[in-house]
C-alpha positions as CSV (number, residue, x, y, z in Angstrom):
1,M,69.6,82.7,-53.7
2,T,73.2,83.0,-52.4
3,F,74.9,83.3,-49.1
4,T,78.5,83.4,-48.0
5,V,80.4,80.9,-45.9
6,I,83.8,81.0,-44.3
7,S,86.3,78.4,-45.6
8,T,90.1,77.9,-45.5
9,Y,92.9,79.0,-47.8
10,Y,96.3,77.4,-47.5
11,R,99.6,78.5,-49.0
12,C,102.6,76.3,-48.1
13,D,105.9,78.3,-47.6
14,V,107.8,75.1,-48.2
15,C,106.5,73.7,-51.5
16,G,104.3,76.7,-52.7
17,N,101.1,74.6,-52.9
18,Q,98.0,76.6,-52.7
19,T,94.6,75.1,-51.7
20,V,91.2,76.6,-51.2
21,G,88.9,74.7,-48.8
22,S,89.1,71.5,-46.8
23,S,87.2,68.2,-47.3
24,H,86.0,65.8,-44.7
25,D,87.8,62.7,-46.0
26,D,88.4,60.6,-42.9
27,T,85.1,58.7,-43.2
28,G,84.7,58.9,-47.0
29,C,82.1,61.6,-46.7
30,D,84.2,64.1,-48.7
31,G,81.9,67.0,-47.6
32,F,83.1,70.6,-47.7
33,V,84.3,72.0,-44.4
34,V,83.0,75.5,-43.3
35,E,83.2,77.6,-40.2
36,I,79.9,78.0,-38.3
37,G,80.0,79.9,-35.1
38,D,83.3,78.9,-33.4
39,E,83.4,75.4,-35.0
40,W,84.4,73.9,-38.3
41,L,81.7,71.6,-39.6
42,C,81.2,69.3,-42.6
43,V,78.3,70.4,-44.7
44,G,77.8,66.8,-45.9
45,C,77.2,65.1,-42.6
46,S,77.3,67.9,-40.0
47,T,80.3,66.4,-38.1
48,R,82.6,68.7,-36.2
49,V,86.0,68.6,-38.0
50,D,89.5,69.7,-37.1
51,V,90.8,71.5,-40.2
52,A,94.2,70.5,-41.5
53,T,97.3,72.2,-40.1
54,T,99.8,70.6,-42.6
55,C,100.3,71.0,-46.3
56,F,98.2,68.7,-48.4
57,S,101.1,68.3,-50.9
58,C,104.3,68.0,-48.8
59,G,103.1,67.5,-45.2
60,A,104.9,70.6,-43.8
61,A,103.3,72.5,-41.0
62,D,100.9,75.0,-42.7
63,A,98.7,77.7,-41.2
64,F,95.5,78.8,-43.1
65,E,93.7,82.0,-43.7
66,R,89.9,82.4,-43.6
67,V,88.3,83.3,-46.9
68,E,84.7,84.0,-47.9
69,L,83.1,81.8,-50.5
70,P,79.7,82.2,-52.1
71,V,77.2,79.3,-51.8
72,F,74.3,79.0,-54.2
73,T,71.1,77.3,-53.1
74,G,68.9,75.3,-55.5
75,S,70.4,74.8,-58.9
76,Q,74.1,75.5,-58.8
77,I,77.0,76.5,-61.0
78,H,79.8,74.1,-60.2
79,P,83.3,75.7,-60.6
80,S,85.2,72.4,-60.7
81,R,82.9,71.1,-63.5
82,I,83.5,74.3,-65.6
83,E,87.3,73.9,-65.0
84,R,87.1,70.3,-66.3
85,A,85.0,71.4,-69.3
86,I,87.5,74.1,-70.3
87,H,90.4,71.7,-69.8
88,Q,88.7,69.1,-72.0
89,R,87.8,71.6,-74.7
90,T,91.3,73.1,-74.7
91,N,92.8,69.7,-75.3
92,H,90.3,68.9,-78.0
93,E,91.3,72.0,-79.9
94,R,95.0,71.3,-79.4
95,R,94.5,67.7,-80.7
96,E,92.7,69.0,-83.8
97,R,95.9,70.9,-84.6
98,E,98.2,68.1,-83.8
99,L,99.5,69.8,-80.7
100,C,100.3,67.9,-77.4
101,E,97.6,67.6,-74.8
102,L,98.1,69.5,-71.6
103,Q,98.2,67.9,-68.2
104,F,95.9,69.4,-65.6
105,D,98.2,71.0,-62.9
106,Y,96.7,71.5,-59.5
107,H,99.5,73.9,-58.4
108,L,98.8,76.1,-61.4
109,S,95.0,75.8,-60.7
110,A,95.5,77.2,-57.2
111,V,97.4,80.2,-58.7
112,A,94.6,80.7,-61.2
113,L,91.9,80.4,-58.6
114,R,93.5,82.9,-56.3
115,H,93.6,85.5,-59.2
116,S,90.0,84.8,-60.2
117,R,88.9,85.2,-56.6
118,D,91.0,88.4,-56.2
119,M,89.4,89.9,-59.3
120,S,86.0,89.2,-57.9
121,H,86.7,90.5,-54.4
122,R,88.4,93.7,-55.6
123,N,86.2,94.3,-58.6
124,Y,88.7,94.4,-61.5
125,F,89.3,92.3,-64.6
126,A,92.9,92.3,-65.8
127,H,96.1,90.3,-66.0
128,E,97.7,92.8,-63.6
129,S,96.4,93.4,-60.1
130,P,95.6,96.9,-58.8
131,E,99.2,96.9,-57.3
132,G,100.7,96.0,-60.7
133,K,101.4,92.4,-59.9
134,S,101.7,90.4,-63.2
135,P,101.1,86.8,-64.0
136,A,104.9,86.3,-63.8
137,D,104.8,87.8,-60.3
138,R,102.1,85.3,-59.3
139,Y,104.1,82.4,-60.7
140,E,107.2,83.5,-58.8
141,A,105.2,84.0,-55.5
142,A,103.8,80.5,-55.8
143,S,107.1,78.9,-56.8
144,V,105.8,77.7,-60.1
145,D,108.5,75.8,-62.0
146,S,108.3,77.3,-65.5
147,N,110.5,79.4,-67.7
148,R,107.5,80.8,-69.5
149,V,104.2,82.4,-68.4
150,G,100.9,82.2,-70.1
151,E,97.4,83.4,-69.0
152,N,93.9,83.7,-70.4
153,L,91.0,85.4,-68.6
154,S,87.3,85.3,-69.1
155,K,84.3,86.8,-67.2
156,Q,80.9,85.2,-67.9
157,Y,77.3,85.4,-66.8
158,H,75.2,82.3,-67.0
159,G,72.1,81.1,-65.2
160,P,72.4,78.1,-62.8
161,S,70.8,75.8,-65.3
162,T,73.5,76.3,-67.9
163,S,75.6,73.2,-68.3
164,P,79.3,73.3,-67.5
165,S,80.1,71.9,-71.0
166,L,78.3,74.8,-72.7
167,I,80.1,77.4,-70.5
168,G,83.4,75.7,-71.2
169,S,82.8,75.7,-75.0
170,E,81.7,79.3,-75.1
171,V,84.8,80.4,-73.1
172,V,87.2,78.5,-75.3
173,D,85.5,79.6,-78.5
174,A,85.8,83.2,-77.4
175,W,89.5,82.7,-76.7
176,L,90.0,81.1,-80.1
177,G,88.3,84.1,-81.7
178,S,90.8,86.5,-80.1
179,P,94.3,86.5,-81.7
180,G,96.1,87.0,-78.4
181,H,94.2,84.4,-76.5
182,R,94.3,82.0,-79.4
183,K,98.1,82.3,-79.6
184,T,98.4,81.6,-75.9
185,L,96.0,78.6,-75.9
186,L,97.7,77.0,-78.9
187,E,101.3,77.6,-77.9
188,F,103.2,74.4,-78.8
189,Q,105.7,74.6,-75.9
190,W,103.1,74.3,-73.1
191,S,102.9,70.9,-71.3
192,R,100.4,71.7,-68.5
193,E,97.7,74.1,-67.5
194,G,95.7,75.1,-64.5
195,I,92.2,76.6,-64.4
196,G,90.6,78.5,-61.6
197,V,86.9,79.4,-61.7
198,F,85.3,81.6,-59.0
199,V,81.6,82.4,-58.9
200,D,80.8,85.6,-57.0
201,V,77.6,86.4,-55.1
202,D,76.1,88.2,-58.1
203,G,76.6,85.2,-60.3
204,A,79.6,86.5,-62.3
205,I,82.0,83.7,-63.3
206,Y,85.7,84.7,-63.2
207,I,87.9,82.3,-65.1
208,T,91.7,82.3,-65.1
209,Q,93.7,79.8,-67.3
210,N,97.4,79.5,-66.6
211,F,100.0,77.6,-68.7
212,A,103.5,76.3,-68.1
């Protein structure tokens, strides 16, 4: 069963950092913060929380937008664990071919997540948005420091009991089996990557992998 909660989305106009969601970290709880009624509450301990009004990266004043996020009850698909599994499998495949390992870049991950979420919300699956915005446009809008742009996409359907490592392996295997995706994943000039996974209310898993 799924339901939707309201969380926060930040995009800093100073450093370009993009972040989805807030965590209740003052007490070590680290619970996710959602809007219930007219209050922001921690789902971990039910404490009323004042959401951040400054950038998590540079500290500049930063307003937030409200975004809808699906929540799954019972067994769950954990986007962050899928992201980690894809990152680990990507680096494994690069090591096997004596290519450098990629650093996990949270700035790129925010760009990737925003595209995954946009594809879900507007029901499309493509590198270009319905308005024709390309990966390069998204890099520029987010002030990503890179002379080159690389992006892989995947859309998956898995039950909540499927392990993140299995999902990650299937995604990377599919990319390696496609000449275009394989070339992007194994490009020797990349030094970092970001992965954004969004699971919609129907259980579809949208995955964007960005390189720089």
